N, C-alpha and C positions, 0 to 999 in steps of 0.2 A: 162093164164086165161080161155081162149075162149077153149081151147082143155080140159081143166078140165070141166068148164061146159056146153062142148058139146055133153058130155056122155050121153046116151038113159037115163029114166027115170026109169029102171030096174035096170042099174050098180048103179047111183046113189041112188036110194033106198039101194042096198047092199053095197054100200061104205057109207051110214047114219049107219047101221046095226052095220058094221065094226066097226066104231067109237066109237057106245055106247057098243060094248063088253069092246075095247080100255078102257074107261073111267070106266065102272064098275071095270075091274082090278085093274085099279087106285084108285076107290074109296075104297076097303077094305083096300089098303094099305095106306092111308092119315093118320098121326096122329091125324087131326082134322079134324073133318065133316063139321062144318059151319063156314064161314069167308076164306074161300079156297083161296087163291092167285096164279093161273096161269099163265106162259108166257110161249109163242109158239113161236121158230124159224122156219121162213114156213108156212106162213099162209095159203096158197093155197086159194079156196075157201071160208074159212071159215067154214068148218065142225065141227071143234074141238072149235072154239068160240062160234058156236050156242050149242054144247053139254053142255060145260061149262056155258053157259045163263042159260039153261035150269034146272043147277043145284044151280044157283044162285053163282058162281064163279066171283072173280076177275079177268079178265084174262085184260092181255096185250099179244099182237101180234108184232114180229118184223120182217120186209122182207124187199129185197131191190127194188122189183117190184112196181112201183110206181102205175100201172095200179090195181093189187092186191088190194094195200096198199086206193088208191081212194075209190074199191068199197068196202073192208070193212070195212073201216074208217068213212064210213057214219053211222055204226051201233054199234062199238066196237072202243076202246082205241086199235091204232096201232101207232108204230114207225118206221120212215124209218131208216134203218141201215142193217149193214152186222156184223156176227159173226164170230168170234172173233174180235175187242171186242163188247162186248154189247154197244149198245147209253147210252151216262150217265144220259138221263133221265129214264132208267128201273135200279131201286135202287139194288143195291148187298144186297145176304144175306137175301131178302124180300119175298121170294116166295115159296110157299109148294110146289109146282110140275113147273119144267121146261121140254116143251116137245116140240119134232121136231120130224115131220113124213116127210119121203123121201126126206131129205135134204143129211143127211150123204155121200151119195152115190154118189153125185153131187162135194162132197173137193177134193182136189187134189189127197192128197193120205194120209198114217196114219197119218202121223204127223202134218197134218193139222184136222186128226181127233182127235187126244188128246186135239189141242187146242181149238179144237171146245166144247170137250165133257167138256174139264178142266172152260169153259166160265159158261156153263151150270151151270155146279154145283156151280159156283162161284155166280149164280144168285139165288141158295137156299139156306134154311133156314137150318141149322142143323139139320138132319135126314127129309130133304128135299126128293122127290123122281123127278130123271132123267129120262125121260122116252122116247125113240130112236124109233121109228119104219124104219126098214132097209129093204132092199129086199137081200135076201140070192143068193147072184152069185153062189153060187156053184150046187144050188140046179136049177137057173135057167139057166146055163151055159152062150151059145152065145147068147142066147134072154135079160140077163141082156145090154147087150151092144147094143141089138136093140130097147128094150123099150125105150130108150131114149136117143139119140144122145150127152146130155150131162152129162151123167154118166161117171166117175173117176175113182172114189177107188171103188173096186170091194170089196164090204162087205159082209163078210160069221161072223158064231155064233165066231170061233173062233179070227178071229183080232179085231171086235168090241171088245168084251169081254176082249181081252189082254189091247184095250186103255182103256175101262173102269175103270178095275182093277188099272190101272197104274193112274189114276185120284182119285185113294181113296175110288171107289163105289164099290158098293156090289151088283153083279150081281142077280137079286132075281128069273127072271124067263125068259127064251126065249121061244117063241112061233113061231112054224112055222108054216107058210101056205103060199099054192102058189095061186094067185088070191085072190081077193074078200074074 
């Protein structure tokens, strides 16, 4: 959390703008526009939580990091846990949106990725959305491993798409970007 919060004001502003673009994409695809329930796995420093609040969405965050939970838990509903499985207090099939940003690449392998995506799917209502933000290991090359020593699973369009399709999801859009 210290590293994430320690970015320059410019980088923080760019990250907030990126988050808003992602939320704009999500809003266009939501079946309902009011009373939206969102669950996030991997809460980071709360950018997604704050964007949800700005839209009056009901937000729940799940994370295993006690420091991040303590910081964000002052203002948002957060639950300690590792996914899968989702903590028992997070209801099944109750969310319009399951969201996870920069978590998937930290999983052990594709099988763990499948179980993670399947669990996000289990948390969403029928016709709900599962949104993953992952780095593209192919375009990053060796930088993928240099960015974060905890990267374990090299995510790319094809392998992530295969996992999502195996989970019964439909891939609506892949957005490629490099950096913020």
